[in-house]
Residue frames relative to the residue before (quaternion, step in Angstrom):
aa qw qx qy qz dx dy dz
M 1.0000 0.0000 0.0000 0.0000 0.00 0.00 0.00
H 0.4448 -0.6971 0.5026 0.2524 3.57 -1.02 0.88
S 0.2403 -0.8258 0.5000 0.1015 3.60 -0.72 1.05
S 0.4516 0.6810 -0.4837 0.3134 3.65 1.15 0.09
T 0.3992 -0.7160 0.5299 0.2174 3.53 -1.13 0.74
F 0.3157 -0.7399 0.5679 0.1742 3.52 -0.89 1.01
S 0.0737 -0.7971 0.5991 0.0173 3.56 -0.87 0.94
N 0.0502 0.7771 -0.6244 0.0610 3.53 -0.98 0.87
Q 0.0448 -0.8538 0.5179 -0.0259 3.53 0.53 1.29
S 0.4982 -0.6222 0.5138 0.3174 3.57 -1.16 0.60
I 0.1808 -0.7638 0.6120 0.0970 3.53 -1.15 0.72
D 0.4216 -0.6891 0.5322 0.2532 3.54 -0.93 0.95
S 0.3980 -0.7493 0.4768 0.2299 3.60 -0.52 1.15
Q 0.5744 0.5949 -0.3805 0.4140 3.62 1.18 -0.37
T 0.6888 0.4805 -0.2776 0.4664 3.61 1.20 -0.48
L 0.4979 0.6635 -0.4301 0.3561 3.60 1.26 -0.08
P 0.5239 -0.6251 0.4588 0.3524 3.62 -1.05 0.62
D 0.3964 -0.7134 0.5342 0.2204 3.55 -1.12 0.73
L 0.3866 -0.7449 0.4971 0.2204 3.60 -0.55 1.16
E 0.5914 0.5798 -0.3703 0.4206 3.59 1.13 -0.53
L 0.6907 0.4647 -0.2757 0.4807 3.59 1.17 -0.55
L 0.4098 0.7197 -0.4565 0.3251 3.57 1.30 0.01
P 0.4102 -0.7031 0.5072 0.2830 3.63 -0.77 0.91
K 0.1152 -0.8362 0.5362 0.0056 3.57 -0.44 1.24
Q 0.3643 -0.6995 0.5772 0.2118 3.52 -1.26 0.62
P 0.3753 -0.7185 0.5270 0.2552 3.61 -0.84 0.86
L 0.5306 -0.5756 0.5003 0.3699 3.55 -1.29 0.29
S 0.6713 -0.4841 0.3670 0.4247 3.57 -1.27 0.26
S 0.5206 -0.6299 0.4738 0.3281 3.58 -1.05 0.72
R 0.5693 0.5898 -0.3794 0.4289 3.61 1.21 -0.45
Y 0.5605 0.6073 -0.3842 0.4115 3.60 1.17 -0.55
A 0.6982 0.4544 -0.2743 0.4804 3.60 0.78 -1.00
K 0.6507 0.5115 -0.3220 0.4596 3.61 0.94 -0.84
T 0.6478 0.5173 -0.3152 0.4620 3.58 0.97 -0.85
N 0.6358 0.5221 -0.3297 0.4632 3.59 0.96 -0.81
M 0.6385 0.5241 -0.3263 0.4596 3.59 0.97 -0.82
V 0.6717 0.4959 -0.3009 0.4608 3.58 0.87 -0.95
V 0.6488 0.5184 -0.3200 0.4560 3.61 0.94 -0.88
I 0.6629 0.4911 -0.3085 0.4734 3.61 0.91 -0.86
L 0.6645 0.5082 -0.3046 0.4555 3.58 0.91 -0.92
V 0.6743 0.4822 -0.2962 0.4744 3.60 0.86 -0.92
S 0.6486 0.5182 -0.3155 0.4596 3.60 0.95 -0.85
T 0.6536 0.5110 -0.3064 0.4667 3.57 0.96 -0.87
I 0.6669 0.4948 -0.3031 0.4675 3.58 0.88 -0.91
L 0.6552 0.5065 -0.3186 0.4612 3.61 0.92 -0.85
A 0.6484 0.5103 -0.3244 0.4626 3.61 0.94 -0.84
I 0.6473 0.5045 -0.3168 0.4756 3.59 0.98 -0.80
L 0.6520 0.5158 -0.3156 0.4574 3.60 0.96 -0.81
V 0.6242 0.5264 -0.3390 0.4673 3.61 1.03 -0.72
V 0.6715 0.4815 -0.3045 0.4739 3.58 0.88 -0.92
L 0.6404 0.5156 -0.3258 0.4668 3.61 1.00 -0.78
A 0.6359 0.5262 -0.3275 0.4599 3.59 1.01 -0.80
V 0.6544 0.4885 -0.3127 0.4851 3.60 0.98 -0.80
K 0.6727 0.5200 -0.3016 0.4314 3.58 0.90 -0.94
Y 0.8109 0.2794 -0.1238 0.4991 3.60 0.89 -0.90
Q 0.3609 0.7255 -0.5109 0.2871 3.60 1.16 0.32
P 0.4103 -0.7594 0.4606 0.2072 3.61 -0.96 0.87
F 0.5601 0.6731 -0.3617 0.3198 3.62 1.23 -0.15
L 0.7959 0.1830 -0.0839 0.5710 3.59 1.04 -0.70
E 0.4299 -0.6534 0.5595 0.2742 3.52 -1.18 0.66
I 0.1403 -0.7946 0.5874 0.0628 3.58 -0.64 1.09
P 0.4906 -0.6671 0.4729 0.3012 3.60 -0.82 0.98
A 0.6396 -0.5751 0.3650 0.3561 3.57 -1.13 0.72
H 0.6657 0.5025 -0.3307 0.4415 3.60 0.92 -0.81
I 0.6244 0.5079 -0.3387 0.4873 3.62 1.12 -0.59
T 0.6239 0.5366 -0.3314 0.4615 3.59 1.01 -0.80
N 0.6424 0.5111 -0.3146 0.4766 3.58 1.03 -0.79
L 0.6416 0.5155 -0.3180 0.4706 3.58 1.02 -0.81
L 0.6440 0.5134 -0.3273 0.4632 3.58 1.01 -0.75
G 0.6137 0.5315 -0.3378 0.4762 3.59 1.09 -0.68
F 0.6441 0.5033 -0.3059 0.4881 3.55 1.03 -0.86
A 0.6292 0.5488 -0.3309 0.4398 3.61 0.99 -0.84
I 0.6212 0.5421 -0.3414 0.4513 3.59 1.01 -0.76
W 0.6794 0.4738 -0.2881 0.4805 3.58 0.90 -0.92
L 0.6387 0.5277 -0.3251 0.4560 3.58 1.01 -0.77
I 0.6502 0.5030 -0.3120 0.4763 3.60 0.93 -0.88
A 0.6492 0.5145 -0.3129 0.4646 3.59 0.94 -0.87
A 0.6675 0.4976 -0.3018 0.4645 3.60 0.92 -0.90
L 0.6597 0.4964 -0.3113 0.4706 3.61 0.94 -0.86
G 0.6239 0.5319 -0.3310 0.4671 3.59 1.02 -0.77
F 0.6531 0.5109 -0.3050 0.4684 3.57 0.97 -0.88
I 0.6582 0.5036 -0.3074 0.4677 3.59 0.92 -0.91
M 0.6590 0.5063 -0.3123 0.4602 3.59 0.95 -0.84
I 0.6401 0.5142 -0.3265 0.4682 3.60 1.02 -0.76
V 0.6546 0.4995 -0.3129 0.4734 3.59 0.92 -0.88
Y 0.6512 0.5166 -0.3196 0.4550 3.59 0.91 -0.90
R 0.6786 0.4881 -0.2906 0.4656 3.60 0.85 -0.97
R 0.6204 0.5550 -0.3367 0.4400 3.57 1.02 -0.81
L 0.7214 0.4165 -0.2348 0.5009 3.57 1.06 -0.76
A 0.7304 0.4678 -0.2430 0.4343 3.62 0.97 -0.87
D 0.6426 0.5713 -0.3438 0.3774 3.61 0.88 -0.86
P 0.6727 0.4906 -0.3335 0.4422 3.67 0.87 -0.72
L 0.6274 0.5489 -0.3377 0.4371 3.61 1.22 -0.34
K 0.5630 0.5920 -0.3918 0.4231 3.60 1.24 -0.23
S 0.1514 0.7812 -0.5889 0.1415 3.55 -0.89 0.98
Y 0.1957 -0.7597 0.6045 0.1381 3.54 -1.31 0.18
A 0.1338 -0.7656 0.6229 0.0893 3.53 -1.31 0.35
L 0.1426 -0.7616 0.6288 0.0659 3.53 -0.96 0.94
R 0.0321 -0.7757 0.6303 -0.0036 3.53 -0.80 1.07
E 0.7630 -0.3946 0.2603 0.4410 3.54 -1.29 0.12
H 0.8279 0.2238 -0.0829 0.5076 3.59 0.92 -0.88
D 0.8122 0.1819 -0.1136 0.5425 3.63 1.18 -0.06
L 0.2770 -0.7102 0.6251 0.1677 3.50 -1.42 0.30
S 0.0814 -0.8042 0.5887 0.0111 3.58 -0.85 1.00
Y 0.0908 -0.7598 0.6415 0.0539 3.53 -1.26 0.61
S 0.0899 -0.7946 0.6002 0.0168 3.56 -0.92 0.98
A 0.1162 0.7703 -0.6190 0.0998 3.53 -1.08 0.80
G 0.5575 0.6479 -0.4385 0.2777 3.51 -1.31 0.16
L 0.2264 -0.7531 0.6076 0.1110 3.50 -0.97 0.96
V 0.7677 0.2655 -0.1356 0.5673 3.56 0.80 -1.03
F 0.7729 0.1627 -0.0689 0.6094 3.55 0.84 -1.05
K 0.1540 -0.8189 0.5500 0.0566 3.57 -0.19 1.29
K 0.0194 0.7897 -0.6130 0.0158 3.53 -1.07 0.77
T 0.0921 -0.7394 0.6632 0.0701 3.50 -1.27 0.60
V 0.1132 -0.7761 0.6196 0.0318 3.54 -0.81 1.08
T 0.0516 -0.7887 0.6126 0.0050 3.56 -0.88 0.97
Q 0.0806 -0.7943 0.6021 0.0062 3.55 -0.85 1.02
P 0.3945 -0.6887 0.5463 0.2678 3.61 -0.76 0.96
I 0.5478 -0.6426 0.4232 0.3284 3.58 -0.92 0.89
V 0.6519 0.5220 -0.3343 0.4368 3.62 0.97 -0.73
R 0.6794 0.4742 -0.2926 0.4774 3.61 1.19 -0.40
I 0.5029 0.6269 -0.4409 0.3995 3.60 1.26 0.00
Q 0.3315 -0.7556 0.5387 0.1701 3.55 -0.61 1.20
H 0.7411 -0.2356 0.1472 0.6113 3.53 0.93 -0.97
I 0.2562 -0.7530 0.5933 0.1236 3.51 -1.29 0.38
E 0.1381 -0.8144 0.5626 0.0348 3.57 -0.77 1.06
L 0.2972 -0.7058 0.6156 0.1859 3.50 -1.25 0.64
K 0.0676 -0.8131 0.5781 -0.0122 3.58 -0.61 1.14
R 0.0282 0.7933 -0.6063 0.0478 3.57 -0.99 0.91
G 0.2133 -0.7646 0.5979 0.1116 3.54 -0.60 1.15
P 0.7331 -0.4341 0.2776 0.4439 3.60 -1.25 0.10
I 0.6605 0.4862 -0.3184 0.4753 3.60 0.97 -0.74
E 0.6361 0.5192 -0.3284 0.4668 3.59 0.98 -0.82
R 0.6413 0.5176 -0.3281 0.4617 3.60 0.95 -0.83
K 0.6482 0.5442 -0.3120 0.4317 3.58 0.96 -0.90
V 0.7789 0.3249 -0.1705 0.5086 3.60 0.97 -0.83
G 0.5422 -0.6754 0.3730 0.3328 3.61 1.27 0.22
L 0.5229 0.6265 -0.4150 0.4022 3.58 1.13 0.63
A 0.1270 -0.7706 0.6182 0.0884 3.55 -1.34 0.23
T 0.2800 -0.7084 0.6195 0.1899 3.53 -1.35 0.36
I 0.2269 -0.7467 0.6084 0.1441 3.55 -0.98 0.86
Q 0.1607 -0.7625 0.6213 0.0820 3.56 -0.89 1.00
V 0.1782 -0.7850 0.5899 0.0632 3.55 -0.79 1.10
F 0.1222 -0.7938 0.5949 0.0333 3.55 -0.75 1.11
S 0.3475 -0.7592 0.5246 0.1664 3.53 -0.80 1.09
A 0.5507 -0.5713 0.4850 0.3675 3.55 -1.18 0.55
G 0.7995 0.2744 -0.2176 0.4880 3.57 -0.87 0.96
G 0.7157 0.3943 -0.2617 0.5136 3.60 1.22 -0.02
A 0.4196 -0.7143 0.5032 0.2459 3.56 -0.96 0.86
L 0.7226 0.3911 -0.2293 0.5218 3.57 1.07 -0.73
E 0.6253 -0.5339 0.3932 0.4115 3.54 -1.21 0.40
T 0.4892 -0.6408 0.5086 0.3023 3.53 -1.18 0.64
F 0.7387 -0.2379 0.1582 0.6104 3.54 1.02 -0.88
Q 0.2260 -0.7535 0.5912 0.1779 3.54 -1.30 0.12
I 0.2559 -0.7324 0.6131 0.1490 3.52 -1.22 0.62
P 0.1601 -0.8085 0.5613 0.0748 3.60 -0.37 1.23
G 0.7944 0.4215 -0.2088 0.3842 3.53 -1.36 -0.08
L 0.4426 0.6710 -0.4823 0.3481 3.58 1.05 0.68
P 0.4916 -0.6033 0.5119 0.3639 3.60 -1.00 0.67
L 0.6285 -0.5931 0.3480 0.3635 3.58 -0.96 0.89
A 0.6783 0.4909 -0.3081 0.4517 3.62 0.77 -0.96
Q 0.6544 0.5050 -0.3072 0.4716 3.59 0.99 -0.82
A 0.6386 0.5210 -0.3212 0.4664 3.61 0.98 -0.83
Q 0.6567 0.5052 -0.3118 0.4651 3.59 0.95 -0.85
K 0.6520 0.5060 -0.3124 0.4704 3.61 0.96 -0.85
L 0.6437 0.5280 -0.3124 0.4575 3.57 0.97 -0.89
R 0.6560 0.5096 -0.2978 0.4704 3.56 0.93 -0.93
E 0.6775 0.4914 -0.2909 0.4636 3.59 0.85 -0.96
F 0.6309 0.5315 -0.3362 0.4543 3.59 0.96 -0.82
I 0.6772 0.4942 -0.3001 0.4552 3.57 0.84 -0.99
L 0.6658 0.5005 -0.3124 0.4567 3.60 0.89 -0.88
R 0.6732 0.4760 -0.2970 0.4816 3.62 0.93 -0.85
H 0.6953 0.4879 -0.2745 0.4506 3.55 0.87 -1.01
K 0.5950 0.5707 -0.3526 0.4427 3.57 1.08 -0.75
G 0.6730 0.4954 -0.2913 0.4657 3.57 0.94 -0.88
S 0.6782 0.4810 -0.3092 0.4616 3.59 0.96 -0.76
I 0.6249 0.5183 -0.3428 0.4726 3.63 1.08 -0.62
E 0.6722 0.5166 -0.3033 0.4351 3.58 0.90 -0.94
H 0.7434 0.4020 -0.2219 0.4862 3.58 1.05 -0.72
A 0.5170 0.6459 -0.4162 0.3774 3.59 1.25 0.05
C-alpha cells in the first residue's frame, strides 16, 4: 500500500496573481500596418474583379445581374471598411508576456482571451513566415503543447530577430527547467 499523503488545500482566490496586470509586450507596429494594407488591397482587387465582370464587352449580362453586381461592389466596399475599422481597434490589443515559467498571449476586441502555457508543457515551438511576413520582416511563433497535435496558440506580428530570440530562450529555458 502507498503511504504518501494526498493534500488538496484550499486557496484564497483573492491572493492569486492578476493576469491583467502582467507586463505585456506589444506586437510590432508593422503588423497592424501590414494587415491594413492587405485588407485594402484585397478589397480593391475584389471590387476590380466585379467591375471587370460587370463591364466586360464579351457577354450580354441581364439587367438584374448587373444590378446585383452593383450591389456586390457596395457590399465588398462596406465589408472592407468594417474589417479595416475592426483591425484598427483590435490589433493594438494583441500582446504577449514571457515570464520565467510561462508564455502568455492576449487578444480580442469583443471577445477577449488570454492563453498561458507553462514552458515545461511546450512540446515544440515553430517560427512561421509567409510571403507577406517575409517582405515586411515579421514572423509568427506557433506554440505546441505537450499532448496536443494542434498548436496551443500563436503569436503573430513579431519582428524576426525578436521571434528568433523568444524561440531560442524558450527552448533553452525549457531544458533547464526540466532538468532542475
